[in-house]
Structures are given as structure tokens and as C-alpha cells.
C-alpha positions, -999 to 999 in steps of 0.1 A, spaced: -805 365 -395 -801 331 -379 -786 324 -345 -759 301 -360 -748 330 -382 -743 352 -352 -722 325 -336 -701 323 -368 -694 360 -368 -685 362 -330 -662 332 -334 -643 347 -363 -640 379 -343 -626 360 -313 -602 338 -334 -592 367 -358 -590 340 -384 -615 323 -407 -594 291 -407 -593 288 -369 -629 298 -366 -640 272 -391 -620 245 -372 -636 254 -339 -671 254 -355 -665 221 -373 -674 235 -407 -655 242 -439 -638 276 -443 -657 280 -476 -691 275 -458 -681 299 -431 -671 326 -456 -703 321 -475 -725 326 -445 -706 357 -434 -708 372 -469 -745 366 -468 -749 385 -436 -728 413 -448 -749 415 -479 -781 416 -458 -767 443 -435 -752 462 -465 -720 467 -444 -687 449 -442 -680 433 -408 -644 423 -413 -612 437 -428 -596 407 -446 -560 403 -455 -536 374 -460 -524 373 -424 -553 382 -401 -589 394 -398 -600 425 -380 -634 440 -373 -646 471 -391 -665 497 -371 -697 480 -381 -683 447 -370 -674 461 -336 -710 473 -332 -723 439 -343 -702 421 -317 -713 444 -290 -749 435 -295 -744 399 -305 -732 386 -272 -764 394 -252 -784 376 -279 -762 344 -276 -764 346 -238 -802 348 -240 -803 318 -263 -782 299 -239 -804 308 -210 -835 297 -230 -818 264 -237 -811 260 -200 -847 267 -191 -859 240 -215 -834 213 -204 -850 211 -170 -880 195 -185 -859 165 -196 -855 154 -160 -820 167 -155 -812 193 -128 -797 225 -142 -772 243 -121 -772 280 -132 -737 295 -130 -735 332 -137 -703 351 -143 -690 382 -161 -678 384 -197 -642 384 -184 -647 351 -167 -651 334 -201 -613 333 -202 -613 311 -170 -625 282 -191 -661 280 -178 -672 264 -210 -647 236 -205 -659 233 -169 -694 226 -182 -682 197 -203 -661 182 -176 -689 185 -150 -714 169 -174 -691 139 -178 -687 135 -140 -724 141 -133 -747 128 -161 -778 138 -142 -767 174 -137 -761 202 -162 -738 231 -154 -751 260 -175 -731 292 -174 -739 326 -188 -725 361 -184 -740 394 -174 -726 429 -177 -704 438 -147 -727 467 -137 -756 442 -135 -738 420 -109 -752 442 -80 -787 430 -89 -778 394 -83 -781 397 -45 -818 403 -48 -824 377 -76 -832 340 -74 -825 332 -110 -790 317 -104 -774 290 -82 -737 298 -82 -716 327 -94 -679 330 -103 -668 366 -96 -637 387 -94 -629 403 -61 -638 438 -73 -675 427 -78 -678 410 -44 -692 441 -27 -729 430 -24 -719 395 -11 -687 400 10 -705 408 43 -739 394 34 -746 363 56 -772 350 31 -744 339 8 -716 313 10 -683 326 -3 -652 305 -13 -619 318 -27 -610 298 -59 -577 312 -71 -556 343 -77 -539 358 -107 -513 385 -111 -528 417 -124 -513 425 -158 -513 451 -186 -527 435 -217 -510 446 -250 -508 435 -286 -479 412 -295 -463 440 -315 -465 466 -287 -432 478 -273 -442 466 -238 -448 431 -250 -412 421 -245 -409 434 -209 -410 410 -179 -429 436 -158 -440 472 -160 -443 499 -134 -474 521 -135 -453 552 -140 -443 539 -174 -479 540 -186 -487 577 -185 -486 581 -222 -507 550 -229 -544 548 -238 -564 524 -217 -595 505 -228 -623 509 -203 -660 501 -206 -679 529 -189 -673 560 -170 -680 542 -138 -656 514 -146 -630 541 -156 -631 553 -120 -629 517 -107 -599 509 -130 -580 540 -119 -587 533 -82 -578 496 -83 -546 499 -104 -536 534 -91 -532 546 -126 -518 581 -131 -545 608 -128 -559 620 -162 -548 588 -180 -561 587 -216 -590 562 -220 -605 544 -250 -640 544 -235 -666 519 -248 -703 516 -238 -702 479 -230 -682 453 -212 -677 432 -243 -642 417 -241 -643 407 -278 -643 444 -286 -616 450 -260 -594 423 -276 -598 439 -311 -589 474 -298 -559 461 -279 -547 438 -307 -549 467 -332 -527 488 -310 -553 514 -304 -552 509 -266 -540 487 -238 -561 471 -209 -558 459 -174 -565 422 -170 -551 388 -161 -530 363 -181 -558 338 -189 -577 367 -205 -546 375 -226 -541 338 -236 -578 335 -245 -576 364 -270 -540 360 -282 -526 391 -264 -495 396 -243 -498 400 -205 -471 421 -187 -473 418 -149 -478 451 -130 -452 462 -104 -456 466 -75 -473 431 -76 -511 430 -74 -534 400 -73 -568 396 -88 -588 371 -67 -617 350 -80 -645 337 -57 -673 312 -59 -706 325 -44 -738 306 -36 -770 315 -18 -770 296 15 -805 283 9 -792 265 -23 -759 253 -9 -772 220 6 -788 210 -27 -757 216 -49 -723 199 -51 -706 232 -42 -673 217 -30 -670 196 -61 -676 227 -83 -650 246 -64 -625 218 -69 -633 216 -106 -627 253 -112 -594 252 -93 -582 221 -112 -586 240 -145 -561 266 -134 -533 247 -116 
């Protein structure tokens, strides 16, 4: 199995369309379909349910996506490690899978145009791994949601800067009865099934959103938001998130009432701050969400 084939499959899963995935990958739809059929033949398992309107993941496909993203992240990290030998400084930006919706990939491209001698290289780690960052020296800046700021908030070894805030929302499929509502009160969600990633995050989600006790959960063993989008789009569950996340995956975002805000922060080790264009990076991230 080749790395480009893994990218093809994850892109089809994200776009839920062979046509859109082929356009974003700059290849023909026929070539894309051929490569995916080749992988399915090798694995002896179908990865997608195909129909005339949309594409959905099979159970095997969901498993594939869950393990594919760490492979792609590792490949990106390897690429970053090699680029430094070309004489260009690499700025290592770490985030969570959810932050992909905040256009970090676009930020990389814009930053590269503004700073030809610098490379902004971003990759994501599982949310439960963020707590190890405080003791690690393998990153330069981090873009993190407020709920993961615990190890950094009162730590004087880190520079912290608030970037932006988004209303916390319920993410639902476009066909869900809640999709047409302007807002939703938590009391209306007692009969809904929520997508959550681990038992620990289940507790965090309930605590932060004040969900009714005993709420039904669609528990997964990873923080892969591609899998979340598939589960929500299929109507099997709903999720807590922000509007950029919904837009990224083609879902609907319904604001929670009473109103709650999810804040996002830029974090940088103080010993690295003087050598990095931190203020410019903060301004760039904000400009993408005005």
C-alpha cells in the first residue's frame, strides 16, 4: 500500500464524494476510483458504500480512516525533519485533529508566501497526548482549544495568546430535525446520542456542556474527526463542536443556549519565542477567521 493511496482514501472519506476528492487531489475521477478499487482488492474488504448521490464509509472503511491519519501525520513530520537540511527554518506547529477545521493547512501556504526562508509545518496529535507537550521540545508553537490549556495556563515557561473564540454548537447532519433550528437548549437533547471519543473525553464533554446525566453516547476509541463526521452525517449520532468544524465536514451547526464560547490559544515555549515570528503567526491565524 502506497502513501498516496492512503491520502486518496482519506480525501474521499472527507469529501464524501469521488468527484470532489478527485478535484482536490488534481487527478481524474477514473484514476481515483481505480486506485481505491485496487486497495479494496488488496484488503479484501470494501471501504465505501457507493450510490448515485453520496459516498459513505463501511465499517472497514471507518477502521481504515482511524489508523490512516497517524500514518499521514508521521509522513508529514518526516518531511518536515528533512526540509531543515535544505537551509530553510522549519517552524513546527502542533494542534489537535479538530484544529484542522481552523484552516491550518491554508495558513501554511500563506505563511510560506510571506516568509520564503521559513516553513510552517503543522501536524496533529490526539487530544489525550497534549499533556505530554509541556515536557517535550519537539514543537515550536501550538494552536489549542481552551479545554486543553491545563498544562500551560499557569506555567510561566510558556507564552500564551488568545487567538479567537467561537460559539459552541451541536453538530448534526443536514437532514436532522435540529438542523433547521436557530439555537438549541440542552434540555432538548436528552434523547439524542452523542459522539464522543473516549471514556475520559465523555466525562469532559458532559462537564463542559452540562449535558444531562446519563446521556447516550456513541463512543469511539480515537479522536479522528473524519470518523465523527461520518457518524454524524449518517444520523447515528450528534456531536459538540464549532461552526468551522461543521463547515469543514459539510454538517450543520446549531448554537447551544445558554451561549457558550470555545476559545482558541497560541502557545509557545518562552525559550523559543524570541527566535520565532510569534506575533505575525498570531495575526495570520486571526485573519483567517475574521
